[in-house]
N, C-alpha and C positions, 0 to 999 in steps of 0.2 A: 200740659205745658212742657213736661220732659221731652217728648216728640218733637217738638216745637224748636226747645233750645238743643237739641241732635242735630235737626236738619238745619240749621245754624250754621252749627259745626260744619258738618258735612261741607255746607255752602261754601263757607270760609276757607275751607282747606283744598275745595276745589280752584276757589279764584287761584288762591297762593300758588296752587300746585300747576294752573294753567299759565302764571305770570313765570313762573321758572323753567318752563319747556323750551321756551323761545318761539319762533313763529313757523305754524304752520307752513308745508310746503303746496299741498292743496286739499281743502277741508272735503271737495266733493268728491273726491277718491277715497283718500283716507284722513282718520283723524289720529296717525299714530307716527307719521313720519316730519319731524320739524328740523329746522334749521337753526341751531345756538352757536356762537362766539363763531361763525364762521365754518364748522361740522353738520355733519348731518346725525342725526337722533332717531332711534326707534324708541318711543316711548306709549306704550299700548294705551288707544282712548285716549291721550293726554294726560293719564294720571301717573305722574311719576312717584307719586307720594304712595300710593298703594301696590303701584305695578313696577316700579324700576323705570330705569331709565339708561339707554344702551347706546354708545357711541360707535360709529359706523365708520368703517374706512371703506369710503363712498365718496365721491368727487361733487360735492356740493353746486357746481355749477352745471353739473348734466342729468343729476338725479332727480327722477320723477317717481310719483307712486302709482301703481298699476291698481290696487284694489287696497283695501285695508291692512293687509301683512304684508304684502307685495310690493316690490319696487324694483326700478335697475337704473344706472347710470351706463354712460358709454361702454364701459367694459363689463359689467357683472351683473347678473340678477341677484336679489335680496329676498329674503323672507322670515319676518319677524327679526330683522335687522341683521341677517347674520347672510353673508356672500355665500354665493352657489358656484360653484368652480367649474361645474361641466354643463352649465344649461347655455343654450344660445341666445343672445341676448336677443338681435335683431327678428326672431320668429318668436320667444316669449308672448304667452299671452294667458290673463285668467278668464276664463267665461262657463257661467253656468255648472259653475262649480268643477270643470276642466282645466286641471294646470299641465300647460303642455308648451315644448316647442316644436320645431320642423320634425325632428328626431325619436321625441320621449313624450309620453304621459307621464305623469311625476305626482307622488302624495307625501305626505307627511303620516309617520306614523306614530309621533310621540303624544306628549301632553299638550292638549290644546287649552288648557285652561291655565297650568300655571307660568305665569310670567316671567316668574322671578328665580327661573331655575340657572343653574350654570353650565357652559359650554354652549355649541353652537346649534342653530335648529338647520335640517339637512331635509333638502326633498331627494326623494328616491326615485329612479323610475320602476315603472311598474311595467313588470315583467310579460310581455310578448303586446303588448297596447300597441294601437294604430293612433297616432294623433290625429288624421284627417277623420277617422269615422267614430273613433271614442265619444261615448257620450254617457252619464249618469243617468239612469233609472230614477222615476218621480216616486213619489211617496204612496203607497206603502212600503217598496220596495227599493226604498234610496240608499239603502246597504249594496244594490247590485249596480252594475253597469255593463258596458257591451258594446263594442266595436263590429267590423265587417266581417270576424271571425271568430271571436270568442265573447262568453259571457265571465263577468267577474264579479267575485263575493269580499267585498271590504279589500277590496285594491289587489286580489289575486285572481289569476285566473283558476276557474273550476272545470274538471273532465265531465263536459256534459255535452250530449249530439245538438250540437247547434240550431241546426233546422227543426228539430221537433221538441224541443225545449219551452216550457210553458209555464205560468205560475198558475197554480188551482188556487189557492189561496194564501196567508199571510205567512203560512208555516209551510206548508207543503209545496213542492215542484215536481213535474215529471219530463221524460223525454220517452224516445221510443226505446231505452234500455232500462227504465225501472224509475224508482219514486226516490225523491231528496227530501232531505228534512234541514232548517236551521234551528239550532239551540245555541246554548251557550259555549259548545265545543265549537262550533263553525257550521259547514256547509257539509253534509252529509248521504252518503245515497245509500237508501235502507230496504232498498227490495229491489230485486232484477227479478221477480217473475210474476207478472203484472201484466194484463192485459188493457185493462181499462181504469181509468181513476178520473174521479168528479169532485168538482168541491161541492158541501153540502151547507156552508158556510165559512166566516173567517177563521174555524178551529176545527171543523169536523173535515173529511173526507169520505167519500162512499168509493171502494174499490172492488171491481167485477163485479159491479152490481150488488153486492150482496154482504160487504163487510165494513164496518165502520170501525174507520180510525183517527185517534184521538191523539193529541202528543200533552203528557202529562209531565210537568216539569217536578211538581213537587216529589220529595222522598224518591227522586230518581226513578220514578215509573217506567218513563219513556213511552213507546208507543203502546197504546191500550187499543186492543182489536174485541170488535164483539159481530159474531154474525147476525145478519136482519134475516130473517124468511123474507122470500118473495112476497107471502102474504101479509105482511105488516105492513108494505109499504102503500102510500109516499111517506116521507118523513117533513115534520113540520118542527119549523125551527121555531123556537120560542127566544131565543137570544145566542150569545156565542158558544155557551158552555152547555144549556141545556136543549135537548130535543125530543120529541114524542115521534113515536107511532103508531099504527093503530090499536098495537097490543103491550108498546112498551114504552118506559121512561130511563133517559140519558142524561146524567148529570157530570161533568166533569171529566167526560169518556168513559163512565161507570152505569151499569146497569142498576136501578132502582128496584128493589126486591118488592114485588106485590102493586106497585102503584099502578093506577089505574088513568091511562093516559086521559080517558074524554072527560074526568071530576078534577083532575088536578089543578090546583089554587097555587099559585107561588107566593108566600108571604112574604119572605126577606132572602134576600140572595146578595153574595158577595162573589169576587174573583176567586173564592174555595169554600164559599159556606152556603147551603140552602137550607131553608125552613117553607115547607109545604104541606099541603093536605088534600086528601080528595074524598071520597064520598065515605070509605072505609078507616082509612089511618090519618096520623100526622107523621110527618117524616124530619129527621133532621140531618141533611148530608143523605147516604144511604142507608141510615136504619129507622127504623119505626120508631116514635116515641113512646116507648112502654106506657100502656094504661092512658092516654091522652085520648078522647075521646074527638073524632073529628066534626061531630055535627056542632057541637059549642064552643070549639077550641079557638080562641082567637090570639091574634098576637096583638101586644099592649107596646110595647118597645124594644128595640133592638132586638136581643135574642131570648127576653122575655115575654112568656105567652100564658095563657091560660084555659081553660075548660070549665065545667060545672062542676068539677070534683077536685080539683089541685091547680098548680100553678109551676111553672117548667122554668129553667134556665136551659138553652139548648135540647139537649135528649134526658135532661136529669129533673125529676120532681120535687120542688122545694119543699121544707117543713115549716108550712103556712098553715094555719089554721083557720082564718078569717078569708078563706079563698073569694066568696061572693064580696066583701070589700074593697077587694085587693085591687088597685088602680095606679093607672100613672099620677105623680104629682104635677100638677098645673101651676106654673108662676112661681114657683119655690126660688129662692136665692141660696138657700142652704145649700152647701157644697156636699157631696155623695150622698146626695138623697135623690131618687129617682121615681120611687113607689112608695106608696101609704095604704094602710087598713082603716077600716071604720072603727078602730079599737085605739088608734093614736100611734102605731108604731111606722115606723117607716125606712126604706131599704134601698141597697143602691143598686146600681144599672145592673148587678147578676142576681140580683134577688136577696141578697146576704141582709140581713136586718142589722139594723144600724143605732147606735145609742143617739136617742134626743139632744140634741143641739141645746144646750142652755141658752135660756132668753136674757139673762142678767147680764 
């Protein structure tokens, strides 16, 4: 009922808001430009109640929207309601993500979410960009662009060899001069002494035929390198982070000591956690779980598993006496209860014992 009331309030607000916007100029191109009381207004999405309304210094007789946040009149181009002084009106266009006129390609580096800012939104020319040949690359490389002479990352030209530059995967690139990496700090040259590099999958690359590279952003680890003996190839890809060779297993760029690739079974995995077992051991990430019996170990729920002798949360043995009766709760509506045993004890998702909930 509450959701229905809330939806009705939202609908009423939108109806009132739209009524106060005036008349949309061309809804096929934009729902953000309106004529009201003889003036042009920028009202993002037609929602002045939440996003505000901006009266523009534009000619209502000649103004026309070009795309959702772009427009022009006979004298100027406008972006999010702000006049752009130095853009050529006659040649201005917005197509396939490219904003340009006859002389420049433009970008906006501000906050594209917050419509309630103060001040003006100004488009800036992209350094060195050629408006005739400039194009944005498609996903998963949508942060990149190129023209007939340069590559660009986040609207800035990058110093690479144009003719030999290529993408290895979503993380690494190369040209004849070296290997490059993108991370939170931007586009980086990470090696200049590489003869050969090839993609293994989306995260790993093989360098010079015998070095496995993986970028680990957690804890500022950076690039993790492991040497792969030729006798252990080929590499088998399990997923983005997990690889096997004939003799080794790697997860998150690291070697799992003692792991047997032929018998390894993945039981639980996220983008930074792994529970697995092989014929000899049970593993939590890179560590063997002390005492865990791989032959009888089973994962019950989340990070909790058990063998014939003990119950474990991640790689820690829990103090639970009724191992045989310990099981996942099915159909319980009680809060914080995930497991139970045959003696009436209940446990949360980490295997911690909980006090029984009163039924009175």
